[in-house]
C-alpha positions in Angstrom: -78.3 119.3 -10.9 -81.2 121.1 -12.5 -84.0 121.2 -9.9 -86.5 122.2 -12.6 -86.3 118.8 -14.2 -87.0 116.9 -11.0 -90.5 117.4 -9.6 -90.9 117.7 -5.9 -93.3 115.5 -3.9 -94.3 115.1 -0.4 -91.3 114.6 1.8 -88.8 115.2 -1.1 -88.7 114.6 -4.8 -90.9 112.3 -6.9 -89.3 108.9 -7.5 -90.4 108.9 -11.1 -88.8 112.3 -11.7 -85.6 111.2 -10.0 -85.5 107.9 -12.0 -86.2 109.8 -15.2 -83.5 112.3 -14.4 -81.0 109.5 -13.6 -82.0 107.8 -16.8 -81.5 110.9 -18.8 -78.1 111.5 -17.1 -77.3 107.8 -17.8 -78.2 108.2 -21.5 -76.1 111.4 -21.8 -73.2 109.7 -20.0 -73.6 106.6 -22.2 -73.7 108.7 -25.4 -70.6 110.7 -24.3 -68.9 107.4 -23.4 -69.8 105.9 -26.8 -68.4 109.0 -28.5 -65.2 108.8 -26.5 -65.0 105.1 -27.2 -65.4 105.8 -31.0 -62.7 108.5 -30.8 -60.4 106.3 -28.9 -61.0 103.4 -31.3 -60.4 105.7 -34.3 -57.2 107.1 -32.6 -56.1 103.5 -31.7 -56.6 102.5 -35.4 -54.6 105.5 -36.6 -51.8 104.8 -34.1 -51.9 101.1 -35.1 -51.6 102.2 -38.8 -48.7 104.5 -37.9 -47.1 101.7 -35.8 -47.4 99.3 -38.8 -45.9 101.9 -41.1 -43.1 102.5 -38.6 -42.4 98.8 -38.3 -42.4 98.4 -42.1 -40.0 101.3 -42.4 -37.8 99.8 -39.6 -37.8 96.4 -41.5 -36.7 98.3 -44.6 -33.9 100.0 -42.7 -32.9 96.7 -41.2 -32.7 95.2 -44.6 -30.8 98.1 -46.0 -28.5 97.9 -43.0 -27.9 94.3 -43.7 -27.3 94.9 -47.4 -24.8 97.7 -46.5 -23.1 95.5 -43.9 -22.8 92.7 -46.5 -21.5 95.1 -49.1 -18.9 96.5 -46.7 -17.8 93.0 -45.7 -17.5 91.9 -49.3 -15.5 95.1 -50.1 -13.2 94.4 -47.1 -12.7 90.8 -48.3 -12.1 92.0 -51.9 -9.6 94.6 -50.6 -7.8 92.0 -48.6 -7.7 89.7 -51.6 -6.4 92.5 -53.8 -3.7 93.3 -51.2 -2.7 89.7 -51.0 -2.5 89.3 -54.8 -0.5 92.6 -55.0 1.9 91.5 -52.4 2.4 88.1 -54.1 2.9 89.8 -57.4 5.4 92.3 -55.8 7.3 89.4 -54.3 7.4 87.6 -57.6 8.6 90.7 -59.4 11.3 91.3 -56.8 12.5 87.8 -57.2 12.4 88.1 -61.0 14.3 91.4 -60.8 16.9 89.9 -58.5 17.4 87.0 -60.8 17.7 89.3 -63.8 20.1 91.6 -61.9 22.3 88.5 -61.0 22.2 87.4 -64.7 23.1 90.9 -65.9 25.9 91.2 -63.4 27.3 87.9 -64.5 27.1 88.9 -68.1 28.8 92.2 -67.4 31.6 90.3 -65.6 32.0 88.1 -68.6 32.1 91.1 -70.9 34.6 92.8 -68.7 36.8 89.7 -68.7 36.4 89.5 -72.5 37.4 93.1 -72.8 40.4 92.6 -70.6 41.5 89.6 -72.6 41.0 91.5 -75.9 43.0 94.4 -74.5 45.8 92.1 -73.5 45.7 90.4 -76.8 45.6 93.7 -78.7 48.5 95.0 -76.5 50.5 91.9 -77.3 49.6 92.2 -81.0 50.5 95.8 -81.0 53.8 95.1 -79.2 54.6 92.2 -81.6 53.6 94.4 -84.6 55.8 97.3 -83.3 58.7 94.9 -82.8 58.3 93.3 -86.3 57.9 96.8 -87.8 61.1 97.9 -86.1 62.8 94.7 -87.5 61.5 95.5 -91.0 62.7 99.1 -90.7 66.1 97.9 -89.6 66.3 95.3 -92.4 65.1 97.9 -94.9 67.9 100.2 -93.7 70.4 97.4 -94.0 69.1 96.6 -97.5 69.3 100.3 -98.5 72.9 100.5 -97.2 73.8 97.4 -99.1 72.2 98.8 -102.2 74.0 102.1 -101.8 77.3 100.3 -101.3 76.8 98.1 -104.2 
């Protein structure tokens, strides 16, 4: 407290000086309070702007998260679908190959039976031809003998 501002009076200080001093302190305090209030208001507006920006950014991240989650889910579903189709195709091909294998095995068995039959027929033909050839040689020898004797 600055004693030079307040004037002294009989039995203490002058009421007008004290009231003036209190009024000046009140004005100074009010001015400082208004400045602080302006600063706080400005800071509050800045923080509100930052909060709004952060909330907007959070919403964008949430949307991106949702988009990524949906894409991941779709990818998983597509992968499951591909796997299911591949397994079905694999089973179909296995069944087809088994069927072809069975057909080929049956055809080979028929070919083997045909070859065995042809071998036996050829063997019989060869044996019969050899026998007939031997008969012809024998007859030729007999004819030659008869011709020489005659």
